[in-house]
matplotlib code that plots the C-alpha trace (Angstrom):
import matplotlib.pyplot as plt

x = [69.4, 67.7, 67.6, 66.8, 65.2, 64.0, 63.9, 61.8, 63.5, 61.8, 61.0, 63.2, 66.0, 69.3, 69.9, 66.8, 68.0, 71.1, 69.2, 66.8, 69.9, 71.5, 68.2, 67.7, 71.2, 70.6, 67.6, 69.4, 72.1, 75.7, 76.3, 72.7, 71.7, 69.8, 68.1, 67.4, 65.5, 66.0, 65.2, 67.5, 70.6, 72.7, 72.0, 74.5, 77.5, 76.1, 75.4, 78.8, 80.5, 78.5, 79.6, 83.2, 83.0, 81.2, 82.8, 79.5, 79.9, 78.0, 77.4, 75.5, 74.1, 71.6, 69.7, 66.3, 63.6, 65.2, 65.5, 68.7, 68.8, 71.5, 72.3, 74.4, 75.9, 76.1, 79.6, 80.6, 81.5]
y = [90.9, 91.8, 95.5, 97.1, 100.1, 100.9, 104.2, 104.8, 107.5, 106.6, 109.6, 111.9, 113.9, 114.9, 115.9, 114.3, 110.6, 111.6, 113.6, 110.6, 108.3, 110.6, 110.8, 107.0, 106.3, 108.6, 106.5, 103.2, 101.8, 101.2, 98.1, 98.0, 98.0, 100.7, 99.8, 102.7, 102.3, 105.2, 105.8, 108.8, 107.5, 110.2, 108.6, 105.8, 108.1, 110.3, 107.5, 105.9, 109.2, 109.8, 106.4, 107.1, 110.5, 109.4, 106.0, 104.0, 100.8, 100.0, 96.3, 95.7, 97.6, 96.2, 97.5, 96.2, 97.6, 101.1, 101.1, 101.3, 99.4, 100.2, 98.4, 100.5, 99.4, 102.2, 102.7, 102.4, 105.8]
z = [93.6, 96.8, 97.8, 101.2, 99.4, 95.9, 94.2, 91.0, 89.0, 85.7, 83.4, 85.5, 83.8, 85.3, 88.1, 89.6, 89.5, 91.4, 93.9, 94.5, 94.8, 97.4, 99.4, 99.2, 100.4, 103.4, 104.3, 104.6, 106.9, 106.1, 103.8, 102.8, 99.1, 97.3, 93.9, 91.5, 88.3, 85.8, 82.1, 81.4, 79.5, 81.2, 84.6, 83.8, 83.7, 86.5, 89.0, 88.2, 88.8, 92.0, 93.4, 92.6, 94.2, 97.4, 97.9, 97.6, 95.7, 92.5, 93.0, 89.8, 86.8, 84.3, 81.3, 80.4, 78.1, 78.0, 81.8, 83.7, 87.0, 89.6, 92.8, 95.1, 98.4, 101.0, 102.1, 105.8, 107.3]

ax = plt.figure().add_subplot(projection="3d")
ax.plot(x, y, z, "-o")
ax.set_aspect("equal")
plt.show()
């Protein structure tokens, strides 16, 4: 899947993946896609909860080689 911006949150523990996600979303336009790669297993629930709370859309989530890959569509304001 294509992304407009990619964030590398590997080897970062909570709450850093969420903070990087929030910053990355602030740097893209509405309806663009942010890709985040994290290794912290807690990031799965954290990023899902973040999306529900903020209204951003998790388009896709994958897990490969102990890495969690999220594709998040920035919501329209």
